[in-house]
MILOMAR-206498 format. One record per residue: residue in one letter; x, y, z of N, C-alpha, C, CB in turn. Coordinates in steps of 0.1 Angstrom, whole numbers, plus 5000, padded with zeros to 4 digits. Glycine has a CB too. Layout:
<sites>
aXYZXYZXYZXYZ;...
</sites>
This chain:
<sites>
m994084027863993583997876992084007876994184097887;k991383907881989883897881989384007891989383757884;s988284067886987584167894986484097902986984287886;k986384127915985384067923984284177927985984007936;r983084137927981984217932981484157945980784227922;h981284247955981184207969979784237974982284267978;f979084137979977684157984977484107998976684097974;y976484158005975984098017974484078016976284188030;e974083958020972683928019972083898033972383798010;f970883948036970183918048968683938045970684018060;g967983838050966483828047966283848032965783948055;p965383928028965183948013966084058007963683988011;y967084108015967884218010969284178005968084318022;r969784257996971184237991971784377992971184177977;l972984387998973784507999974884497989974284528014;d974884587979975884587969976984687973975284607955;t978184647977979184737982979884807970980184657990;g979884757958980484827947979584937942980784727936;e978384907940977385007935976885097946976284947927;k977085057958976585127970975085147969977185267971;i974385027967972885027967972384917976972385017953;l971184927980970484827988969284777979969984878002;l969184647978968084597969967184497978968684517957;r965984497974964984397980964284327968963984467990;e964684207966964084127956964184197942962684087959;g965284257939965484327926965084467926964684257916;e964484517936964084657937965084737944962684677944;i965584847938966584937944965885027954967285017934;l966285017967965685097977966585227979965685017991;p965885337981966585467982967285477996965685587980;l968585507996969285538008970285658005970085418013;t970385738015971485848014972785778016971285958025;p973885848010975185788012975585758026976285888006;k975285848035975685818049974885708055975385948058;a973585698052972785588057973285448051971285598052;f973785448039974385328033975685298041974685348018;d976485398044977685368051977485318065978485498052;v976385368072975985318085975585168084974885408091;l974785138074974285008073975484908070973184998062;l976284948061977484868057978284838070978284928046;a978584938078979384918090978684818099979585048097;l977384828101976684738110976684598104975184788111;v976484578091976384448085977784378085975884458070;e978784458083980184398083980584348097981184498078;n979884408107980184368121978984298127980584488129;s978184228119976984168124977184078136976284088113;s976284088145976284008158977184078168976683868155;h977884178164978784248174978284388176980284258168;v978484438188978084578192979084678186977984588207;l978584778179979384888174979185008183979084918159;e980185048190980085168198979685288190981385188206;k978885378196978485498188979685578183977585578197;d980685598192981785678188982585618177982785698200;n982785488177983485418166982685428153983785278170;l981385408154980585418143980585548136979085368146;m980485658144980485788139981885828133980185888150;k982985778139984285808133984485738120985385758143;r983785628118983985558105983085628094983485408107;v981885668098980985718088981285868085979585708093;w981685938096982086078094983486108098981086178102;p984486048091985886058095986386208094986785978086;n987186248104987786378105986686488105988686398093;t985486458110984386558110983786548124983386528099;c983486668129982786678142981286688139983286798150;v980586578143979086578140978386548153978686478129;e977086588154976386558166975786408165975186658168;e975586348177975086218178973686198171974986168192;v972986318170971586308164971686268149970886448165;n972886298143972986258129972986108127974286308123;l973686038137973685888137972285838140974685838147;a971585898150970285848153969285868142969785928166;n969385978134968585998123968785898112968786138117;n969985858110970285758100969885618104971785758096;i969985588117969485458122967985448120969785438137;s967285568124965785568122965385548107965285708127;l966185618098965885598084966085458079966785698076;l967185388084967385248080966285158085968785208086;r965785188097964785098102963485108094964485138117;k963185238090961985258081962185188068961685408079;v963385198062963585138049963584988050964885178043;l964084928061964084788062962784728068965284748072;g961884818071960584768076960684718090959984668067;d961584768098961684718112960384748120962884778119;t959884648127958684668135959084678150957684558133;g960384648153960884658166962384678166960584528174;d962984708177964384748178965284628174964784788191;d964784508176965784388174965384308162965784308186;h964584368152964384288140965584288131963184358132;y966184398128967484398121968584478129967284468107;i968184598134969184678141968684688156969284818135;q969584648165969184648179969984758186969584508185;t969284838194969884938202970484878215968885058205;v971684908217972284868230972484988238973784798227;p971585008249971485128256972885178261970585108268;r973085308259974285378264975585328257974385368279;r975485248247976685198240976585218225976885048243;g975685148218975685168204974585078198976985128198;y974985008187973984938179974584798175973485018167;r973684708172974084568168973184518157974184468180;f973784468146972984418135972684268139973684428121;v971484228141971184098147970683998136970084118157;a970384038124969983938114971083858109969284018102;s970783738104971783648098972283708085971283508097;v973583718083974183778071974983678064975083898075;r974883678050975683588042976483678033974783488033;e977783648032978683728024978883648011980083748031;v978783727999978983667986979883757978977683637979;r980583687968981483757959981183707945982983747963;l981083807936980783767922982083797914979583847916;d982483697906983683707898983183767884984383567895;d983483887881982983957869983483887857983484097869;s984683827857985183767844984583637841986683757845;e984183557852983683427849982183407853984483327857;g981683517860980283507864979983407874979483487852;r980883387884980683287894980583347908981683177894;i979783287917979683337930980683247939978283327936;e981383317947982283247957981883277971983783287954;s981883177979981683197993982883248000981183068000;p982883298012984083348019985183248019983783388033;s984883118019985983018019986582988006985382888025;g985983047995986483037982985882927974987983007983;a984882847980984282737972983282797962983482637982;p983382767949982582837939981182777939983182817925;e980182857936978782807934978382857921977882867946;e977682767913977282797900976282907900976682677892;e976383007891975483127891975383167876975983237900;d974283237873973983287860975183387857972683357859;r975583387844976783467840976283607836977483407828;l975583677845975183817843975683887855973683827842;h975684017854976084107865974984097876976284247861;a975284137888974284117899972984187897974884167912;n972984307892971784387890970884317880972084527886;s971484267869970784207858970184077864971684177846;q970884007872970383877878969083907886971383807887;l969184017894968084047903966884087895968484157913;i967084167884965984217876965384097869966484317866;t966184007864965583887858964783807867966783797852;a965283787879964583707889963283767893965383697902;a963283907893961983977897960983967885962284127899;l961483947873960583937862959983797860961283987849;e960683697865960183557863958883537871961183457868;a957883497864956583487871956383347878955383497860;p956083357891955783227898954483167893955783247913;g954283047897952982987893951783047900953082837896;g950683037894949483097900949283237897949483077915;k948183297901947883437899948883527907946483467902;p949483627900950383717908949683807917951283797898;t950283827929949683917939949984067934950283897953;r949284157941949484297938950884337940948484387946;t951484287952952884317955953784267944953284267968;t953584147939954384087929954284167916953983947926;q953084207912952884287900953684427902951384317898;k953584487913954284607915955784587914953984667929;r956284477920957784457919958184427904958184347928;r957284357897957684327883957684457875956684227877;w956684547878956684677871957884757874955384747875;q958284757887959484837891960684777884959584837906;a960684647883961884577876961884617862961784427878;v960784627855960684667841961284807840959284657836;i960884897849961385027848962985027850960785117860;a963384957860964884947863965584897850965184857875;f964984787844965684727832965684827821964984597828;a964584907819964585007808965585107810963185067808;i965785147823966785247826968285197824966685297841;l968485067826969785007824970085017809969784867829;l968985007801969185007786969385147781968084937779;a968885247789968985387784970385427781968385487795;g970585497771971985537767972685437759972785567779;t972085317756972785217748972385237734972385067753;a972485127725972385147711970985207707972485017704;t969885157713968585207709968485357710967485137717;l968785407722968685557724969685627716968785587739;y970885567715971985637707971485657693973185557708;l970885557686970485567673969385677671969985437667;r968585697682967585797681968085937683966485767692;s969285947687969886077690970086157677971286057698;t969886287678970086367666971486417665969186487667;g972286407675973586457674974586367680973686587680;g974186267688975186177695975786247707976186127686;p975486207719975886277731977486267732975286227743;k977986377736979386377740979586307754980086517739;a980386217755980586147768981086247778981486027767;a980786227790981186327801982686327801980586287814;r983386217799984786217800985486297789985386077800;d984686327778985286407767985086557769984686357754;n984386597779984086737781984686787795982586757781;p984986907795985386967809984186947818985787117808;a984586927831983486897841982487007841984086867854;i981186967841980087067842979387027855979087057830;k979387127864978887107877977587187880979887147887;s976987257871975787337873974987347860976087477879;i973687327862972787337850971487407854972487197844;a970787447844969387497845968487427835969287657843;v967387387839966387317831965287427828965787187837;l965187467815964187567812962787507810964687647800;p961787587812960387537809960387507794959287637812;f959787387790959787347777958787437769959387197776;r959187477757958287547748957187457743959087617736;q956087517741954887437736954287487723953787437747;s953787397716953087427703952087317701954087447691;g951087357693949987257690949087227702950587137685;g948987317712948187297723948187417732948587177731;d947287427742947187547750947387507765945787607748;a947987397768948187357781949487407786948087197783;e949487527793950687597797951487507807950287727804;y950687427815951387357826952287247821950387297835;i952087197809952887077805954387107804952387027791;g954687217797956087247795956787287808956187367786;l956087357817956687387830956687267838955887507837;g955687187837955587067846956686967843954286997844;i956986947830957986847826959386897831958086827811;a959587027829960887087834960987067849960987237831;d959887097857959887077871960186937875958487127877;s959586847868959786697871961286667869958886617862;l961886707858963286687856964186747867963686737842;i963786867871964586937881964486857894963987087883;t963286807897963186727909964086607909961686687911;r964186537898964986417897966486457898964686347884;l966886557889968286587888968886657900968486677876;t967986727908968486797920969086697930967386867927;n968686567929969186467939970486407935968186357940;l971086457923972386417920973386517927972686417904;h973886477938974586567947975786637940975086497959;e976386577930977586637923977186757914978286527916;i975886767911975486867901974586967908974786807889;k974787097906973887197911972887227900974687337915;v971587217904970487237895969687357900969587107894;r969487457892968687567896967187527898968787677885;p966587577909965187537912964187597902964887567926;t962987537902961987587893961687737895960687507895;s961787787907961487927909962488017902961587957924;s963687967899964688057892964388057877966087997894;v963787947871963587947857962187987853963887807852;l961388007863959888027860959688147851959188057873;k960488257852960288377844960588357829961088487850;y961188247826961488217812960388137805962888147811;n959388107812958288027807957588097795957187987818;n957488027784956888087772957588207766955388127775;l958888227769959688327763960688267754960388417774;p961088347743962088297734963388257742962488397723;n963988147739965088097747966388137740964987947749;d967288197747968688217743969488147754969088367742;p969788017752970487937763971687997769970787797758;g972588067760973788127765973488237774974588177753;q972588327770972288447778971588407791971388537771;i970688307790969988267802970888197812968788167799;g971788117806972788047814973688137822973587947806;r974088247815974888347822974088417833975488447812;e972888447830971988517840971888427853970688547835;l971788297850971488197861972888147867970688087857;g973988187861975288147867975487997866975388187881;v975087927855975287787853976187767841973987717851;e976687637840977587607829976887537817978687507834;a975687487820974887417809973487447811975187267808;v972687447800971287477800970587357792970887617794;l969487307798968687207791967487277786968387087801;e967187277773966087337767965287237759966387467759;g963987257757963287157749961987217744962987037757;s961287147735959987187730959087077729960187257715;i957787097730956786997730955787027720956186987744;r955386927712954286937703953286827706954686937688;r952086867711951086767714949986767704950586787729;d949586657699948486647690947586527695948986617675;g946586567702945686467708946486387718945186367697;q946586257716947286167726948786147721946586037727;t949186207711950586197706951386317710950586177690;v952586287714953486397718954886377712953586407733;r955486487707956886487703957586587712956986527687;i958686537717959486627726960886627720959586577741;t961386747717962786767713963586837724962886857699;v964686787727965486837738966986837735965186757751;q967686937741969086947739969787007751969487017726;l970986967754971787017765972887097759972286907774;v972887227762973787327756974787377766972987447750;r976087377762977087437770976987597769978587397766;v976987657780976787807781977987877775976487857795;e979187827778980387897774980487927759981587827779;d980187827751980387837737979087807728981487757732;g977987767735976787737728976787607722976487847718;s977787527724977787397717976887297724979287337717;p976187207716975287107722976086997727974287057711;l975786947739976386837745975686707740976386837760;w974386717738973686617731972286667728973486487740;a971586607718970286637714969486517711970286737703;e968186517713967386397710965886427708967486297722;k965186347701963786357699963086237704963486377684;f961886257710961086157715959686167709960986157731;d959286057703957886047698957185937704957886027682;d956085967711955385867718953985917721956085817731;k953185827728951885867732952085947745950885747735;f951186047748951286127759951186047772950186237760;t950485937771950385847783951785787787949385737781;s952785797778954085737780954985847785954585677768;i954485957790955286067794956286027805954486187799;f955985937814956885887824958085827818956185787834;k957885747808958985677801959885777795958485577791;i959385877789960185987782960986057793959286087775;e960386087804961086157815962186077820960186197826;d961985947821962985847826964285867817962485707826;s963985857804965085857794965785997794964585827780;m964986107795965686237794966586257806964586347794;s966086227818966886247830968086157830966086217843;q967986037825969185947824970186007814968685807819;r969686057803970586107793971386237798969886137780;v970686317805971286437810972386397820970286537817;a972086307829972986267839974286207832972386167848;e973986117822975186057816976086157808974685947806;s975486267804976186367797977086457807975286457789;l976686447820977386537830978386457838976386607838;l977986327841978786247850979386127843977986197862;p980686097845981285987837980785857841982785987840;k980285837853979685707857978685727868980785607862;l977485677866976385687876976485577886975085687869;t976385607898976385507909974985437909976685567923;g974885327916973585257917972585347924973685137925;e972985427934972085517941971585627931972785577953;e972485677923972085787913971085727903973285847907;k971285607898970385547889968985527895970985417884;a968985487908967785477915966985607916967985407929;v967685717919967085847920966485887907968085947925;l967185867896966685907883965485827879967785897873;a965485697883964385607879963185627888964785467880;k963285707899962185707909960985787903962685777921;r959885727904958585787901957685787913957885707889;y956985907914956185917926954685877923956186067930;t954385857911953085797907953185737893951985907908;d952385637891952185587877950785617872952385427877;n950085707879948785747874948885867866947785757887;a948685867853948785977844947886097848948585937830;e946686057852945686167856946086237869944286097858;a946586157878947086217891948286307888947486107901;y949186267879950386337875949886467868951286257865;n948886467860948386587853947886687864947186547844;e947186637874946686727885947886787892945786657894;y948886707895950086757902950786867894951086637904;l950986847881951586947872950787077873951686907858;m949487077873948687197875948887257888947187157873;g948987177899949287227912950587297912949287117922;r951587247906952987307906952887437898953987207900;l952087447888951987567880951487677889951087547868;f950387657896949787757905950687787917948387717909;w951287677922952187697934953287797931952787567938;n953887787919954987867915954588017912955587817903;k953288047912952888187910953088257923951388187906;r953188187935953488247948952488357952954888297948;t951288347949950188437953949188367962949588507941;v948388437969947388377977946388297969946588477985;d945888357958944988287949945688167942944488377938;g946988177939947688067933947787957943949088117929;m948087977956948087877966946787797967948587937979;k945687877967944387817969944087717957943287917970;k944387767945944187677933945087557933944387757920;a946387577938947287467938946787367948948687517943;i946287407959945687307969944587227963945187387981;e943787287955942687207948943287097939941787307940;h944287137932944887037922945686927930945787107912;f946386967940947086867948946086777955948086937958;d944986827960943986747966943386647956942786827971;n943186687943942786597933943786487930942486677920;a945086527930946086437928946186317938947486507927;v946086357951946086257961944786177962946386317975;a943686237957942486157956942586047946941286247953;l943286077935943485977924944585877928943886047912;d945585917936946685827940946985857955947885837931;r946485777964946685797978948085787983945785707986;n948985727974950385717978951285807970950785567975;y950785917966951486017959952186117968950586107949;a953386077973954086147984954386287980955386077987;l954886307967955286447963954086537963955886437949;a952886487960951686577960951286617974950486497953;y951486517984951286557998952286668002951386428007;a953486647998954486758001954186887995955886707996;g953586887983953087007977951987077985952686987963;l951086987990949987037999950587098011949086918002;a951487038017952087088030952687228028953186998035;d953387248017954087378014952987478011955087358003;c951987448004950887538000950287598013949887477991;h949887508022949287548035950187638043948787428043;l951487608043952387688050952587828044953787618051;l952687828031952887958024951588038025953287938010;l950387978024949188048025949088118039947987948023;y949488048049949488098063950488218064949887998073;s951588208057952588318058952288438050953988258054;y951588418038951288528029950188618033951088468015;s949188568041947988638043947588648058946888588034;d947288768062946688778076945288718077946688918080;l944688698065943388638065943388488065942588688052;a944488428065944588288065944188218078946088238062;d943488108076942988028088944187968096941987918083;k944187978109945287928117945387768115945087958132;e944287708110944287568108945187528097942887518105;e945687628089946687598079947887518084947087718071;i948287548096949487488102949187338105949887558115;p948187298112947887158114947587088100946787138123;r947087158091946787088078948187068071945987178068;a949087158072950387138066951087018073951287268068;k950987018086951686908094951086768090951486928109;a949786758088949186638084949686588070947586648084;a949786688061950186658048951686618047949986778038;a952486688055953986658055954186518062954786758063;t953386488072953586358079953186248070952686358092;k952086268063951586168053952586138042950286208047;a953186248037954286228027955386148032954786368022;l955786178045956986098050956585958054957486178062;q955385928057954885798059955085708046953485788064;i954885778035954985708022956385698017954085788012;d957185808019958485818014959385898024958585888000;t960185828032960985898042962185968036961585788052;m962385958023963586018016963186148010964085928006;l961986198012961586318005961986448013959986318004;s962986518007963586628013962486738015964686688005;e961686758005960586868006959686848018959786867993;a959286718020958386698032959086718045957886548031;h960386678046961186708058961286858061962586638057;t961486928050961587078051960187138056961987138038;s959087088050957787138054957487108069956687088045;l957786978073957586938087958487028096957886788088;a959687058092960587138100959987268103961987148094;y959387328092958787468094957587458103958387518080;v956787348102955687338111956187328126954887208108;l957187248128957787228142958287358147958887118142;y958887438138959387568142958187658146960187638130;m957087658139955987738142955387688156954887728131;e955587558159955087508172956087528183954787358170;r957187598180958287628189959087508193957687688201;d959087398185959887288188961187308180959187148184;i962087388185963287428178964187318175964087538186;s964487228185965387118183964787018173965587038196;g963486998173962786908163962886968149961386878167;a962687098148962787158135964187148130962287308136;e965187178138966587168134966887028129967487218145;r966486928136966686788132966186768118966086698142;e964886808115964286788103964986868091962786828103;y965386988094966187068084967486998080966387208089;k968186948090969386878087969186748079970186838100;q968086678082967786558075967386598060966586488081;a966686708059966286748045967486788037965386868046;i968486848043969686898036970586778033970486998044;e970686678042971486558039970786478027971486468052;l969486478027968886398016968986468003967386378019;n968986608003969086677991969886807993967686717985;p971186807992972086917995971787037985973486877994;n970987017975970787117965969387187967970787057951;y968687157978967387217980967487347987966487117988;a967387457979967587587984966587627995967487687973;t965387587994964387618004964687568018962987568000;a965287448019965687398032966787488038966287248030;y967687528031968787618036968087758040969887648026;h967187808032966587938035965887928048965587978023;r964987828050964187818062965087788074963087718060;y966087708072966987668083967787798088967987558079;a968187878078968788008082967888088091969288078070;n966688098087965688178095965588118109964288178089;l965587988110965587928124966887958131965487768122;q967987958125969287988132969288128137970487958122;a968688218129968588358133967688368145968088448122;s966588298145965588298156966188238168964288228152;a967088138167967688078178968888148184968087938175;g969188268178970288348184971588308178970288338198;r971688258166972988228159973088298146973088068157;p973188428146973188508134974288478124973188658137;d975488448130976588418121976388288113977888398129;d975788178120975488058113974388088103974987948123;a973388168107972288208098972788268085971288298105;l973788358086974388428075974988328065975388528079;q975788228070976388138061975388038055977388048069;t974387998062973387918056972587988046972487858067;m972288118048971488188038972288218026970988328044;k973588238027974488248015974488118007975888288020;r974388008014974387878006972987867999974487758016;a971987918005970687917998970688007986969487968007;q971388127987971488217976972288157965971988347981;e973388087968974288027959973487927950975387957965;l972587847956971787747949970587817941971187647959;d970087927946968987987939969188137938967587957946;p970188187930970688317930969588427926971788337921;l968488387919967488477914966288477923967188447900;s966288407934965188407943964988537950965288287953;l963888607948963688737955963688727970962388797950;i962888617975962788607989964088567996961688507993;i964888487990966188447995967088567996966788327988;n967188637985967988757984967588857995968088817970;t966288877996965788968006966088918020964288988005;s965888798023966288738036967688758039965888588037;l968588748029969988768032970288908036970788738019;g969589008030969689138034969189158049968889228025;q968089088052967589108066968589038076966289038067;i969288938072970288878081971388978083970788738075;y971789048073972789148075972289258084973189218061;n970989288083970389388093970589338107968989408089;i970189208109970189148123971589158128969689008122;n972589138119973989128123974589268125974889058114;g973789378122974289508124975189558112974989528136;r975189478101975989508090975189588079976589378084;y974789708082973789788075974289828061973389908082;d975589858059975989888046975889768036977489928046;e976189648041976089528033974589498031976789408040;a973789528041972289508039971789598028971589528052;i972189718028971789818018972189768004972289958021;e973389728003973889677990973089557985975389647990;q972889467994972189337990970789367986972289238002;l970089447994968689477991968489567979967989548003;r969389647976969389727964969489637952970489837963;k970389537952970489437942969189357940971689337945;t968589327951967289247950966289337943966789217964;l966189467946965189547940965489577925965089677947;e966789557921967089567907966489457899968689567905;m966289337906965689227900964189247899965989097908;d963589307909962089337909961889457918961289207914;p961689567912961389687920960189687928961389817911;t959289597925957989587932957989497944956889547922;f959089437947959089337958959089407972960389247957;i957889407978957689487990958589448002956189477994;h958789318004959689278015960989348015959889128014;a961589348003962889408001962889558005963489387987;r961789628000961689778003961589798018960489837996;g960789718025960589728040961989718047959589638045;f962689608044963989588050964989688047964489448047;l964989738034965889838030965589968037965789868015;g964289998040963990118047964590108061962490138048;m964489988068965089978081966589988081964689838087;a967289938070968689958069969090098068969289868058;y968390168060968690318058968490388071967690378047;l967390358079967190418091968290398101965890368098;k968790278102969890248111971190318107970090098112;r971290348094972490418090972290568091972790388075;g971190618097970890758098970490828086972090828103;m970090748076969690808063968090818063970190718050;y967590908071966190908074965290938061965891018084;e965791028053964991058041964890938032965591178033;d965990868030965990748022965090638028967390688020;a965090628042964190528049962790558046964490528064;i962390688047960990728045960590708031960790878049;r961490738022961190718007960890568005962390767998;e961690478010961490338007960190288014962690258013;i959890328026958690278032957490338026958790318047;e957490458021956390518014956190438000956590668011;k957290407994957190327982956490187984958590307975;a956890127996956289998000954790018002956989948013;r954390128008952990158010952290167997952790278019;e952890237987952290257974952090127967953090357966;l952990037969952989907962952089807969954389847960;s951789827981951089727989949689717985951189768004;d949089597989947689567987947289498000947489477975;d946089427999945589358012946489248017944189308009;s947489208009948289098013949689148017948388988002;v949889278020951189328024951689248036951089478027;p952889208036953489138048953389218061954889098045;p952989148072952789218085954089288089952289128095;q955289218087956489278091956789408084957689178089;v956389428072956589548064955689658070956289528049;v954489618074953589718081954189768094952189648083;s954689678102955189718115956489798113955489588123;y957289768103958489848100958089988096959389778089;r956989998088956590128084956190218097955390118074;g955490148106955090218118956290258126954190138126;y957290168127958490198134959290318128959390068135;i959490308115960190418109959490548110960390388094;y958190558109957490678111957690728125955990658108;g957690638135957790678149959190738152957590558158;v960190668147961590718149961890848142962590608144;t961290868131961590998123960591108127961490968108;g959791088137958991198142957591208136959591318140;k957191118127955891108121954991028130955991048106;r954691088142953991008152952590978148954091088165;s951891078142950491058139950390938129949891188133;a951290938119951190828109951490688116952190848098;a952490688126952790568133951590528142954090588142;k950990618148949790588157948690538149949390718165;k948490588137947390538128947690388124947290618115;i948890358121949190218117948990128130950690208112;l949490178141949290098154947790078157949890178165;k946990178155945590158158944990058148944790298157;d945290058136944789968126945189828130945389998112;l946389808134946789668138946089618151948289668141;l945889708160945189678173943689638170945289788183;d943089718161941689688157941689558149941189798148;l942589528141942689408133942789288142943789408123;r943589308153943889198162942589148169944889238173;k941589238171940289208177939489108168939489328180;q939789118155939089038145939788908142938789118133;r941088908141941888788138943288808143941888768122;h944088698141945388698148946288798141945988558147;v946988878149948088968145949188938155947689118144;s950388898151951488868160951888988168952688818152;a951988958181952289068191953589138188952289008205;p954689068183955889148181955689258171956989058176;h954789248161954589358152954089478159953589308141;i953289458169952789578177953889628186951489538185;a954589538192955689588201956689678194956389468207;i956989638182958089718175957689858172958489638162;i956389878169955890018167955990098180954390018161;y955590038191955690108204957190148206955190018215;a958090048203959490078204959890198196960389958201;g959390208184959690318175959190448180959190298161;l958090448187957490568193958090608206955990538195;g958990518211959690548224958890518236959990688224;e957790438234956890398245957390268250955390398241;t958390268258959090148262958290048270960290188270;d957490098280956690018288955689938280955890098299;q954990008270954089938262954789838253953290038253;a955989868248956689778240956989648248957989838235;f957389658261957589538268956389468272958389578281;t955289538273953989468276953589378264952789568278;w953889428252953489338240954589238238953389428228;l955789258242956789148241956489038251958189208244;e955989078262955588968272954388888266955089038285;t953488968259952288898253952888798242951288998246;a953788848234954388758224955088638230955488838216;y955688658242956388538249955288438253957188588261;r954188488259953188398264952488328252952088478272;e952388388241951688328230952688238221951088438221;g953988228226954888148219955388198206954288008217;e955388328204955788388192957088468193954688478186;l957688468204958888548206960188458207958788628219;g960988478197962288398197963388498196962288298185;f964688448195965788528194965788608181967088448194;g965188558171965088628158964388768160964288558148;w963388778168962688898171963588988180961288878177;l964088928190964889008200966189058193965288918212;n966688988183967789048176967489148165968588928169;d966189168163965689258152966189398156964189258151;p966689478146967189608149966089708154967789668136;g964889668152963789748157963689758172962489708152;f964389668179964389668194965689708200963989518199;d966489778192967789818196967689918209968589898185;s966689998209966490098220966190028233965490198216;l965789898233965389828245966489748251964189738242;r967589728245968589628248969189648262969689618238;l969389778266969989808279968989798291970589938279;d967789778288966789758299966889618305965289788293;p966889608318966989478324965889378320966889488340;r964689428316963589348312963989278299962289428310;f964789338291965189278278966089148281965889378269;a966989168290967889058294967088948300968989108304;d966088978308965288878314964488798303964288938324;l963988868293963288798282964188698275962688898273;r965388748272966388668265966788548273967688748262;q966888558286967188438295966088338294967488488309;r964788388295963688298295963488228282962388368299;i963788298271963688238258964788128257963888338247;s965988158262967088058261966687928268968388118267;i966087938280965587828287964487748280965087868301;r963587818274962487758267962987678255961387868263;q963887738248964387678235965387568238964987778226;
</sites>
């Protein structure tokens, strides 16, 4: 029986229903699986109105979802299709649904004979190649006259796509040192870690970490595979690698390790994928090329890893693996330096990272990933230091918005924008962006982490707990995620579980001040006053000028509750004096007054926090305000926050 490949064509676009990809003149356009399903439903019913309920039942069968999910996907499709108005391709029918208004042509390709058939069955002569190859060939054919910039770009993208189609075939196979085991010959592997590549013959620390980070970025978008984030593998940079031991520490089934030798403009990269269970290599390969060809090497490596893990790559997965955010080697170099300093997670590191990301976007104004890096740096700089300029928030918003103007599919940028909206008290807008970020990349732990904090702040602690556990599952060695999980237990009044969780976090790093502050609060609520004081004193000993404000306020609260009033008053005075010079969040002051038992003053500062837009359910649910909950003023605040949000 002959196999048929089914397409829909409209304008310059072709919708491949078999590969589940959308192409424009040979170029694969990035779409999420749900966005593709929405588009397919609209195209199959072109010229007819699809009711919202029916469309949602088709795309999300047997699932209860909010209408905003459909609206987000429609918005994404319009951006990808370049709609300038509602009725260019997708028309909104008010209070009913949507209608696809462009003219659609249905085509079928006979795989065995290479012929196109119209719906009526009349054959049309066509090149005897598969559809993707036809499109790539067409894109590579040069029209008469001087090619335009757009044409050159499309040809270059077509060359990349064609190279990726060849990846894993005879050429790469002969270069392999061991011959990869096909995914079908191995038990399914669903989780991997990419270690920083070891370096020799050079002193550029960022190259090995940068290449690993780039591969992680690509592979994370393969939704069937869990990939540990860069933050989890950072500590293994420049350390001797034991893939089995590291894999067990990270809780993954396979580890990708590699080495780099750079000599001037020549680079040799050796890489292998190792099964953690028995240490056996799934495949190994060497790459010798000029350093300026690093993009080509990364293309091949990511393709080979994916082929070793998945029996068959979809068109969408191939597009994700082929995706490059820049073709400018110098800009990429600056980006790698930015990522190196960003991953240090210090105030100085953030400032240096911003310099390098700024250099990257100066060299390539369309470098979306570098703009996303800038946004995250400004946000973290604001969060890490009381000395940070409040302008960091609008700077982060500008960078995230720019990244999304360039690439609407960038989960990192949606996550950064969501955090900005949360800081601006736009809870519904922030939640929408977090959901979009997670749909685009279900493996992005940071999106779950920040979304969980929003859920806690919005008065949904049970949802927050589940979301934070998902973040921990994706990034089990993250200190901040493990600490935040402990704090969510605190908020839920589950103090024994909070103590257990925070102790485990401190086993990973005894110097992590956030964990000690929250552990001190958990001990206090369990009536373990001596343990609470010990933890908060230890936090003070470890602290420096960048100590988190919440840890400072918890220290004041614990001192107040345990009768160390003079110490609590001293911390309170320091915060009040500091507030005269720069911003100090009012809830931090209110919580110390609550610990001192000065209820009226605590409510005065909670009212100040409400006026300044800094009081959400997250603070009201904080165990530091337990003593205020029976006061009518507390219920009034909760009601007003509910209305505002």
